[in-house]
C-alpha positions as CSV (number, residue, x, y, z in Angstrom):
1,M,-8.6,2.4,33.6
2,T,-8.1,1.7,29.9
3,T,-10.8,1.4,27.2
4,T,-11.2,-0.9,24.2
5,F,-9.9,1.9,22.0
6,S,-6.9,2.8,24.2
7,D,-5.8,-0.8,24.4
8,S,-6.1,-1.1,20.6
9,L,-4.2,2.1,20.0
10,A,-1.3,1.1,22.3
11,A,-1.1,-2.4,20.8
12,L,-1.0,-1.0,17.2
13,R,1.6,1.6,18.1
14,K,3.9,-1.2,19.4
15,E,3.2,-3.3,16.3
16,A,4.2,-0.4,14.2
17,G,7.6,-0.4,15.8
18,F,7.2,2.4,18.4
19,P,8.1,1.0,21.9
20,T,6.9,4.1,23.7
21,A,4.1,6.7,23.3
22,Y,6.8,9.4,23.4
23,R,8.7,8.1,20.5
24,F,5.5,7.5,18.4
25,F,4.3,11.1,19.0
26,H,7.6,12.9,18.3
27,D,8.9,10.6,15.5
28,N,5.6,11.3,13.6
29,G,6.0,15.1,13.7
30,G,4.3,15.8,17.0
31,E,1.5,18.3,17.3
32,H,2.1,19.7,13.9
33,V,1.2,16.4,12.2
34,L,-1.0,14.7,14.7
35,G,-3.0,17.8,15.6
36,A,-2.9,17.3,19.3
37,S,-0.4,17.9,22.2
38,Y,1.6,15.1,23.7
39,R,-0.4,15.4,26.9
40,K,-3.6,14.9,25.0
41,Y,-2.2,11.9,23.1
42,L,-1.3,10.3,26.4
43,L,-4.9,10.7,27.6
44,W,-6.0,8.7,24.5
45,E,-3.6,5.9,25.3
46,Q,-4.5,5.9,29.0
47,G,-8.2,5.7,28.2
48,K,-9.0,9.0,29.8
49,A,-10.2,10.7,26.5
50,L,-11.3,9.6,23.1
51,P,-9.9,11.3,20.0
52,P,-12.4,13.1,17.7
53,A,-12.8,11.7,14.2
54,E,-10.4,14.3,12.7
55,S,-7.6,13.2,15.1
56,L,-8.3,9.6,14.5
57,A,-7.9,10.2,10.8
58,R,-4.4,11.6,11.5
59,L,-3.4,8.7,13.7
60,I,-4.2,6.1,11.1
61,P,-1.2,6.9,8.7
62,A,1.1,7.5,11.7
63,L,0.3,4.0,12.8
64,R,1.3,2.7,9.3
65,L,-2.2,1.2,8.8
66,L,-3.2,0.4,5.3
67,P,-6.6,1.4,3.9
68,G,-9.0,-1.5,4.1
69,S,-6.7,-3.6,6.2
70,A,-7.8,-5.7,9.2
71,P,-5.8,-3.8,11.8
72,L,-7.4,-0.5,10.6
73,G,-10.8,-2.2,10.8
74,A,-10.1,-3.3,14.4
75,L,-9.0,0.2,15.4
76,I,-12.2,1.8,13.9
77,T,-14.3,-0.9,15.6
78,A,-12.6,-0.2,19.0
79,W,-13.2,3.6,18.5
80,L,-16.9,3.1,17.8
81,K,-17.3,0.7,20.7
82,T,-15.7,3.2,23.1
83,L,-17.7,6.0,21.7
84,A,-21.1,4.4,21.7
85,G,-20.7,1.7,24.3
86,E,-20.1,-2.0,23.5
87,K,-23.8,-3.0,24.2
88,F,-25.1,-0.3,21.8
89,Y,-22.5,-1.1,19.2
90,D,-23.3,-4.9,19.3
91,E,-27.0,-4.5,19.3
92,V,-27.5,-1.5,17.0
93,L,-24.4,-0.5,15.0
94,K,-22.7,-3.8,14.3
95,P,-25.4,-5.2,11.9
96,F,-24.8,-2.1,9.6
97,I,-21.0,-2.1,9.7
98,T,-18.7,-4.3,7.7
99,A,-15.4,-3.5,9.4
100,K,-12.8,-6.1,8.6
101,E,-11.1,-7.2,11.9
102,S,-9.1,-10.2,10.6
103,T,-7.1,-10.8,7.4
104,P,-8.5,-13.6,5.2
105,G,-5.8,-15.5,3.4
106,L,-3.1,-15.4,6.0
107,S,-1.9,-19.0,6.7
108,P,-0.5,-20.0,10.1
109,L,3.0,-19.7,8.6
110,H,2.3,-16.2,7.4
111,K,1.0,-15.2,10.8
112,A,4.0,-16.7,12.6
113,M,6.3,-14.9,10.2
114,S,4.5,-11.6,10.7
115,R,4.9,-11.9,14.5
116,A,8.6,-12.7,14.2
117,L,9.2,-9.7,11.9
118,D,7.3,-7.2,14.1
119,D,10.2,-7.2,16.6
120,K,12.6,-6.2,13.8
121,K,10.7,-3.1,12.6
122,Y,12.4,0.2,12.9
123,P,10.1,3.1,11.9
124,L,12.0,6.1,10.8
125,S,11.1,9.5,12.2
126,I,9.9,12.2,9.8
127,E,13.1,14.1,10.4
128,Q,15.2,11.1,9.5
129,A,13.0,10.3,6.4
130,T,13.2,13.8,5.0
131,A,17.0,13.8,5.4
132,I,17.3,10.5,3.6
133,L,15.2,11.9,0.8
134,A,17.1,15.1,0.6
135,S,18.8,14.0,-2.6
136,C,19.2,10.8,-4.7
137,E,22.7,10.5,-3.3
138,H,21.3,10.5,0.2
139,Y,18.7,7.9,-0.6
140,K,21.2,5.7,-2.5
141,A,23.7,6.0,0.4
142,F,21.0,5.0,2.9
143,L,20.0,1.9,1.0
144,F,23.6,0.7,0.7
145,M,24.5,1.7,4.3
146,I,21.8,-0.3,6.0
147,N,22.9,-3.4,4.1
148,D,26.5,-3.4,5.3
149,R,28.2,-3.7,8.7
150,G,31.4,-2.2,7.5
151,D,32.9,1.2,8.4
152,W,31.7,4.2,6.5
153,S,33.6,7.3,5.6
154,E,33.5,10.0,3.0
155,A,35.8,8.0,0.7
156,A,33.8,4.8,1.3
157,F,30.5,6.5,0.3
158,A,32.1,8.1,-2.7
159,D,33.8,4.9,-4.0
160,T,30.9,2.5,-3.3
161,L,28.2,4.7,-4.7
162,G,30.1,6.5,-7.4
163,I,29.2,10.0,-6.1
164,P,31.4,13.1,-5.7
165,K,33.2,13.5,-2.4
166,P,31.4,16.7,-1.5
167,A,28.1,14.9,-1.8
168,A,29.5,12.0,0.3
169,A,30.6,14.4,3.0
170,R,27.1,15.9,3.2
171,V,25.5,12.5,3.5
172,L,28.0,11.5,6.2
173,K,27.2,14.7,8.2
174,D,23.4,14.4,7.9
175,F,23.3,10.7,8.8
176,T,25.6,11.1,11.8
177,R,23.6,14.1,13.1
178,L,20.4,12.0,13.0
179,G,21.9,8.9,14.6
180,L,21.8,6.7,11.5
181,L,25.6,6.5,11.7
182,K,27.4,6.3,15.0
183,K,31.0,6.5,15.9
184,S,32.4,3.3,17.5
185,K,34.9,3.1,20.3
186,A,37.6,2.6,17.6
187,G,36.4,5.9,16.0
188,A,34.8,4.2,12.9
189,L,31.3,5.3,11.7
190,K,28.9,2.4,11.6
191,C,25.2,2.1,10.6
192,Q,22.8,1.5,13.5
193,L,20.0,-0.1,11.5
194,N,21.6,-3.3,10.1
195,D,19.5,-5.6,12.3
196,Y,16.2,-4.0,11.6
197,I,13.5,-3.8,8.8
198,V,13.4,0.0,8.2
199,E,10.1,1.5,7.4
200,F,9.4,5.0,6.1
201,P,6.5,7.1,7.4
202,R,3.3,7.0,5.4
203,A,3.1,9.7,2.7
204,E,0.1,11.3,4.5
205,V,2.3,12.4,7.4
206,M,5.3,13.4,5.4
207,P,5.8,17.0,4.1
208,A,4.3,17.5,0.6
209,G,6.3,16.2,-2.3
210,Y,8.5,13.7,-0.5
211,G,6.5,10.7,-1.7
212,D,7.1,11.8,-5.3
213,R,10.8,12.2,-4.5
214,M,11.0,8.6,-3.3
215,E,9.3,7.3,-6.4
216,T,11.7,9.3,-8.7
217,Y,14.7,8.0,-6.9
218,Q,13.5,4.4,-6.9
219,R,12.7,4.6,-10.6
220,E,16.2,5.9,-11.3
221,L,17.8,3.1,-9.3
222,L,15.6,0.4,-11.0
223,E,16.4,1.7,-14.5
224,S,20.1,1.6,-13.7
225,G,20.0,-2.1,-12.7
226,K,19.6,-5.4,-14.6
227,S,16.5,-7.6,-14.1
228,S,17.2,-10.9,-12.4
229,W,13.7,-12.4,-12.3
230,Q,10.2,-11.3,-13.2
231,R,6.7,-12.7,-13.2
232,L,3.6,-10.8,-14.5
233,G,0.1,-12.0,-14.7
234,F,-3.2,-10.5,-15.8
235,M,-6.5,-11.3,-14.2
236,R,-10.1,-10.1,-13.6
237,A,-11.1,-9.9,-9.9
238,D,-13.5,-8.2,-7.6
239,A,-11.6,-5.1,-6.3
240,K,-13.0,-5.4,-2.8
241,D,-12.3,-9.1,-2.5
242,F,-8.9,-8.8,-4.1
243,A,-7.8,-6.3,-1.5
244,N,-7.5,-9.2,0.9
245,F,-4.5,-10.3,-1.2
246,F,-2.5,-7.1,-0.5
247,P,-1.6,-7.9,3.2
248,V,-0.4,-11.4,2.1
249,M,1.7,-9.9,-0.7
250,S,3.1,-7.2,1.6
251,L,4.2,-9.9,4.1
252,N,5.8,-11.9,1.3
253,M,7.7,-8.8,0.3
254,T,8.9,-8.3,3.8
255,T,9.9,-11.9,4.1
256,A,12.4,-11.3,1.4
257,S,14.5,-9.6,4.0
258,T,15.2,-13.0,5.6
259,Y,17.7,-13.5,2.8
260,A,19.5,-10.2,3.5
261,I,23.2,-10.2,4.5
262,T,25.4,-7.5,5.8
263,E,28.8,-8.9,4.9
264,K,30.3,-9.1,1.4
265,T,30.5,-12.6,-0.2
266,V,31.8,-13.8,-3.6
267,H,28.4,-13.5,-5.1
268,S,26.8,-10.7,-3.0
269,A,25.1,-7.9,-4.8
270,M,22.5,-5.1,-4.2
271,F,19.0,-6.1,-5.3
272,A,15.7,-4.3,-5.5
273,V,12.6,-6.4,-4.8
274,E,9.4,-4.9,-6.1
275,G,5.7,-5.9,-5.7
276,R,2.7,-4.0,-7.1
277,V,-0.8,-4.5,-8.3
278,V,-2.0,-2.3,-11.2
279,K,-5.7,-1.7,-11.9
280,L,-6.0,-1.4,-15.7
281,R,-9.7,-0.4,-16.0
282,D,-13.1,-1.3,-14.8
283,F,-14.3,-4.5,-16.4
């Protein structure tokens, strides 16, 4: 028999792009990262046990939940209801808790787009993510590779990315080993992720330093390109209220992928789409 929490956990795991409990557990680093055995995790999903607060804190980034987001609020609420009982939660705890269980500002169009894009998510395992971030050449090769349906080889990587052939050979070997590239019946190596929106693990579950690596590589790539469009605005807002805008902005960023193509055209190019909010100072 499942519980409010186990139902919420399983649903959020699927929304994050993990079709099975097994893949979620192992792709997120297993016991080393989640702090529990696979058997214990299954008990949580089956409603036979409730994770302690420390384990819940480890599950949150593994589920790709953003701080202050409605899905996170729903998970915490489900955990408290299961822990204390729904009657006690509703009558005693709820008046003192301001957990956000829905996202203000999402239009019906945004909600429909969000549901449509959920099926296209491909969450990278920690092993895959660390290999992609092994070097700037690896990261650059990955970005170009997932945006092209063509055949990849040592020469193709070297020519397309402008990197030395030994570096291209290392990339080819690492990506093939991890299933990012797969040999077709004709013997050509092809990317397996062209039809998906690829998502990296949250920095909290990655080994130390890998988040900084990604930022460095991204900055180098942005500085090497030419700006095609930019809009910048300054405003004063309540930080707590303004956080409701972040999920909307995040979905808009993801929606840009609907323009993505994987075949070369006369005007095709590689673009970087960036969205960020910078807090300048308290005011």
